[in-house]
SELO-762824 format. One record per residue: x, z, y of N, C-alpha, C in turn; residue in one letter. Coordinates in steps of 0.1 Angstrom, whole numbers, plus 5000, padded with zeros to 4 digits. Atoms other than C-alpha are relative to their C-alpha. Example, Ala and Ser with C-alpha at 12.3 -4.5 7.8 and 13.67 -1.06 7.14 Angstrom:
REM SELO-762824
500950004988512350784955500950005012a/499150004989513750714989499250085011s/
//
This chain:
REM SELO-762824
500949885000150328397017500350084988m/499849905011150828706996498750074997i/501349945004147828836977500150104989t/500149895010147429176959501350014992a/498749995007151129216952500550155001r/499349875000153129536943501549974998k/498650015001156829566949500650124994l/499349885006159329786930500850085010p/499249934990161229866962499349995013d/500550014986160629906999500349865005f/499850134993160329597021499750025015a/500350014986160529537058499849865004v/500350134996158929227072500049995015v/499950034985159829097107499349875003l/500750124996157428847122500649965014v/499350034987159428667150499149915008e/500950094993156828397159498749994993e/501350025006153128337154499250124998g/500849885002150428567142499349984986q/500650005013148628657110499350134997g/500749885004147328957091500750084989w/499549925010148229247069498950094995l/501149925006145929427044500650094990e/499649895010146629757026498850084997t/501149915003144430007009499850115010k/500049894990145330277034499549965013a/500350044986145030077066499049895001g/500950114999142629797057500749885005g/499550134995143029457072500350025015r/499649984986144929457105500749875005q/499350124995146029167128501450035003p/498649994997149729107132500449895010v/499750094990151028937163501550015004e/498650004997154728847169500350045015a/499149955010157029017176499450134993p/500649885007155929267149500950034988a/499249955011157629477122499150094992l/500849915009155829627092500750034987f/499449955013156829827061499049984989w/500750015012155729767026500650114990l/499549895009155930067001500049964986f/500050045015156830036964498850054993p/501249975008153930036940498750005007g/501350014992151329986967499549865001k/500650144999149029686966499949965014t/500050054986149329476997499849855000h/500150144998148429137010500349975015s/499850044986149528947041500349855000y/499750144998149928607055499849955014g/500150054986150028387086498649945003p/501250064996147228257106500049854999g/500150155001146127887110501349935006a/498850064994149227817132501350034994s/498749965007151727977108500850105008g/499149914993154428217116501449994994w/498649995004158228277113500350144996l/499749865004159128577092501350014993e/498849975008162228747078499650144993r/500349875007162129027052501250044992w/498949935007164429267035499450104989v/500449905010164029457002501150104999l/499049895001165829796998499450124994f/500449875006165630136982500950115006d/499149904994166930427003499350145000g/500549865000166530807002499450045013a/500649974987165930827039498649945002l/501350064999163030587036499050084993t/500949915007161430817010499750125008r/500249894992161931097034498949975011d/501150044991159730907059498750024994f/501349995008157030887032499650144998t/500349865003157331257024499550075013r/500449944988157031347061498549965003l/501450044998153831137063499050074991r/500949945009152331287032499850155004l/500249864997153031647043499250015013v/500750004988151731567078498549974997a/501450025003148531427063499350124994e/500649885006148031757044499950115011d/500249914990148231937077501150105002g/498949914999151632107073501049965010y/499150054990153431897099499149945011l/500850064989152231767133499449864996p/500750125004149731487128500649875005t/499350134996151731227149500949954990p/499150055010154131207120499249914989l/500850075010151231057099499449875006a/500750114994150230787124501049895001i/499250124999151530437123500049955014r/499950054986152830297156499549865001g/500550144997152129967172500749904991r/499350105009154729797149499750034986r/500449975014152929937118501050084993l/499149915006155730187111499850145005v/500249864996155830567113501150035010y/499049994989157730567146500450145003a/499749864997157530937152500950074989v/499249945011158831027118501549945000g/498750064999161730777122500850065011i/499249944989162730917155500350154997i/499749865003162431277143501150024990t/499049995010164531227112501449955006l/498850054993167031017132500750105009g/499549904991167331287158500750124993t/499549895008167831557132501449974993l/498750045006170531357114501149995010c/499050014990172331287146500550145005a/499649864996172231657155500950064990a/499149945010173731757122501449945000l/498750064999176531497125500850055012l/499349954988177331617160500550144998i/499749865002177231977149501250024991l/498950005009179731907121501149915003f/498950084996181931687141500149864994g/500050135007181031367122500750004987g/499350005013182831487090498950034990i/501149995009180231427063500350104988t/499649915011182231637037499550145003d/500549874997181131947056498550024998r/501450005002177531857049499650034985l/500249985014178031897011499350144997i/500749875003177132277011498549995003p/501450014996173832197029499349924989l/500750085010173031927004499950074987y/500049935013173932136974498950115000a/501049905000171732426984498649945000v/501350074999168832196993499649934987g/500350075013169131986961499750094989a/500249915011169532266937498750095002f/501249924998166732466953498849914997l/501050095004164532156949499849994984a/500050005014165532146912499350134994f/500649875005164632516908498550005002t/501450004997161232476924499349904990l/500750105009160432166902500050064986s/500049945014161532346870499050114999q/501049895000159432656880498649945000a/501350065000156532426887499649954986g/500350055014156832266852499750124991m/500449895008156732616837498650045002v/501449974997153532686855499049894994a/500850115005152232346844499850024985h/500249985014152932416807499250124997w/500849885003151432756809498549985003r/501450034997148232626825499449904989r/500550105009148032326802499850044985k/500149955014148832486768500149884991g/500050105010148632296736501349994993g/498750015007151332176712501149965009p/498850034992154832176726500050075013g/500049934987153832386756501050115001a/499049895000155932686745501449955001r/498750064999158932466740500349955014l/499850054986158432306774500250115010g/499849884991158132646791501450054998m/498649955002161432756775501049915006c/499050104995163332436784500050015016v/500150014985162032426820500350145006n/499649874995162432806824501550025000g/498650005000166032776814500649925011l/499550084989166532496838499850075014g/500349934988164932706866501050115002a/499049894999167233006859501449945003v/498750064997170332786858500249955014v/499950064986169632596890499950115010t/500149894991168532926907501450075002a/498649944999171933076898500949925008g/499250094992173632766912499850025015t/500449984986171732806944500650135006v/499449874995172833176947501549995001a/498650015000176433096939500549915012v/499650094989176732806964499750065013v/500349944987174932996991500950115004t/499149894997177233296988501449955003i/498650044998180533116984500249905012t/499850104989179832847010499250045012k/500849964989177833057034500649975014f/499350024987180333037062500449855003t/499650144998181032667056498849915003d/501250074996177432567065498850024992g/501249975008175232697038499050095007a/500849914992173932947063498949935007w/501050084993172132667081498849984991i/501150025009170032587050499350134997t/500749875003169432957042499150045012a/500849974988168132997078498849915002l/501050104997166232677081498850004990l/501150015010164232687048498950105003i/501249914996162233007056499449975013p/500550034987161932897092499049884999t/500850125001160532557082498750044992i/501249965008158132717056499150085009m/500949924991156832967082499349915010f/500550094990156432687107498949914994s/501050085007154532467082498750074998m/501249935002152132737073499350045013y/500649984986151632817110499249885005s/500650124996150832457117498749974992i/501250025008148432437088498950095004r/501049904996146632757099499449965014r/500550044987146432617135499049894998h/500950115002144832297123498650044994y/501249955006142332487101499150085010e/500749924990141432717130499349905010t/500550104990140932417154498849924993v/501150085007138832227127498750094999s/501249915001136532537122499350025013q/500649984987136032587159499349885005e/500650124995135232227166498949944992l/501050055010132932167136498650055004a/501449964999129132177136499650035014n/500449984986128332127173498450015000p/501549984998124832247184499449885007s/500750114992122232007198500250015015p/499950004986122431907234498950085007l/501049924992120632147259499649925012t/500550094990118431937281499150065010l/501049934991116232197298500650065012d/499449944988118832317323501049905006r/499150104994120431997336499950015015l/499950004986121632037371501349945004r/498750054995124331867392501050125001p/499049894999127632067392500350035015p/499449964987129032257421501449945001i/498850074999131932037432501050065010v/499049944992135132187446501149905002v/498950104997137731957463501150085008v/498949944992141032117473500649905010p/499550094989142431977506501150075008m/499049954992145732047522500049945014l/500150074987145431777549499049884997s/500950115002142931497554500749875001l/499450135001144331167543499249914991n/500750105008143430867522499850054986k/500149945014144031057489498850095000v/501149915000141631327499498749935002i/501250084998139131067512499549954987r/500450065013139130907477499350114992a/500649895008138431247461498650045006g/501349964994135531327486499049894997l/500950115003134030977480499550024986q/500449995014133931047443499150134998f/500849885001132631407448498649985004a/501350034995129631277468499149934989l/500750075010128731067438499550094989n/500349915011128531367415498950105004l/500949894996126531627436499950005015s/500149974986125231717470500650135004t/499449874998126732067466501549994999d/498550035000130331987476500650105009v/499349904992132732257488501549955001k/498650044997136032147504500850125004v/499249884998138732417502501349975006v/498750024993141632437526500750145001h/499249884999144332697523500850005013v/499349994987145732817557501550024997k/498649995002149432747554500849915009c/499250074990150732597586499449885006g/500650124994148432297592499250045012v/500849984987146932267627498549994997n/501449995004143332377621499249925010q/500850074990142032227654500149854997k/499950145003143431887645499349964987e/500750025013142131917609498550005002l/501450014998138631997622499649875008l/500350134993138731697646500049894990r/500050115010139631467617498850024991q/501149985009137031627595498749955007w/501250054993134231557621500049855001n/500050144998135431207627499949924987e/499950085012136131097591498950044990v/500949955010133631307571498650035005v/501349944996130931497590499149905007a/500850094992129731237615499549884992e/500650115008129430937591498950054990p/501049955009127431157567498750045007l/501249964992125131297594499249875004r/500750124995124430947607499249934988r/500650065011123530837572498950094993s/501049915005121331137565500450074988g/499549935012123531287538500450145004f/499549864998124431657534501550005002a/498650004998127831737548500650114991v/499349905009130231917524500450125008p/499649884993131032277533501550015000q/498649994999134532317546500350155001l/499749855001136032657536501550025002i/498649964997139232807549500450134992f/499549885007141133047526501350055006l/498749934995143733297538501050014989d/498949985009147133307522501150065007s/499049934991149333567538501549974995p/498650035005152333467516500249854998y/499950145001151733097519499949944986r/500350055013150633057483498949905002f/501050104999148532747478499150004987v/500750015012147532747441499150124997i/500749885003146533107436498650025007s/501349984993143833127464499049904995p/501050105005142232807451499450044987i/500449965014142132927415499050125001v/500949884998140633267426498749965006e/501350044994138033097447499149934990y/500850075011136932867418499550104990v/500549905010136733167394498950095006l/501049924994134733367419498749925001d/501150094999132433067424499349994986l/500650015014131933047386499250134997e/500749885003131033417384498750025008r/501249994992128533397412498949904996k/500950115004126833087396500049994985n/499950015014126433167359499249894993p/500850115006123932887354500549865005d/499550134995126032607370501349974995r/498750055003128932397360500849985012q/499150024989131932387383500949894997i/499250125001133632057388501150005011a/498950004991137132077404500649865000v/499450134999138131737417501450015007i/498749994995141831707422500549865004i/499450134995142931397443501550014998p/498550005003146431297432500649875004e/499350124996148931057446500849954988l/499350065011150330817420501149905006v/498950084995153730677428500249874992e/499850125007154830327419501150014990k/498949985009158030437402500150144996h/500049875005158530737380501050095008w/499049924994161630857398499650055014y/500449964987159730887431499150134999q/500749885001157731177417500850135004y/499149894996160731407423500150025015f/500049994986160331337460498850085006l/501249944995156931507462499850144992h/500449885008155531847453499049964990n/500950035011153531857421498850115000q/501049905000150732087433498849974992r/501250055008148031877416500250044985a/499749975014149731927382499950154998a/500049865002150232297388498650065001w/501449954999146632347399499349984987l/500750035012145332177368500550094989k/499549915010147632387346499550145002a/500549874997146532707363498550024996a/501449995003142832627359499849994984l/500250015015143232527322500450134993l/499649875007145032857314498950115001r/501149904998141833047325499150004988r/500850005013140132937292498550025003e/501549994998136632897307499449874997t/500650135004134232637294499149945011q/500950054990132232597326500749945012r/499250064989135032467348500549864995i/499550145004135632087345501049965011a/498950044991138731937360500049845000i/500050144999138531577372501149955009i/498850054993141631387383499649875006d/500450134993141031117410501449955005v/498750054996144230907413499949905012p/499950104988145230717445501449944999w/498850075003147830457438500749945012h/499350064989150530367463500249854997l/499850145002150729997469501449955003s/498750054997154329987480501050114995s/
//
């Protein structure tokens, strides 16, 4: 058992058999069950150990620049300048998204330069000396803000360093521009703009979602339920069954696009209308929509929006019955009208239309 230890380097621990626990300041105490892989960072206090039945572990100590890049990605993501998935530990207690992202970018660079690493030197030179320039300029600002004895000397030394490294960046960028330095010159402002845009997006979302008002309980009414139906089958039956649990005001919408209406009405009376009448329940309203150009999605969306406008005090619930295939490759054999309908309704940006997906799984 390891208790309250700090390592000078990175460590990767692989648990091949058994189970135990891992405790860090950031993540707290977490269970670990084989097979599992977790990282330990240098200078961070951690504790871990096996359970009562023990475990079989293997570990490696190492210090690599790419590993520190994973850490930088996580810290920048936690500050909101990168997508938050980069700051989330995966099931194996590692930053899987960051690893995949950096690995993909490295592979893309190697492919772009034909696997010749010498061609990457201009990119490295521009990036490295630009980092030196920014760090030296940052120290100038630090000495200026802090003041005190030695501050003026520190400003002069760091200012000279900033000027020299900035000159190096300019020289390398100009002389090696066509050899690959143009990539860094293009990527740096693009990345900075993207990071500030991501940060601004997260701030906007946080402000809009914060401070919810109390629940309104004086106008609670069942929603108006809309169920799109192309033909009456087991998938639609499952959607109707769920719709009747939500409200008595159910509207089934069918777009005229080649289906035999007489046969559809016969099935409707047999499967839906007659059983509900015999049980004393209200029969859903069956509505036929015209579509001269055989569009299916647009007439349904327009009907739902019109229904919302005519009922300003009601919530509209659109139930979308959806066939779920057993294998992913079988989805290409069917139209994806359910997904397109959901996307079309979501793009309308209305708060009173709820979309409910009712899956029906194929058994074979």
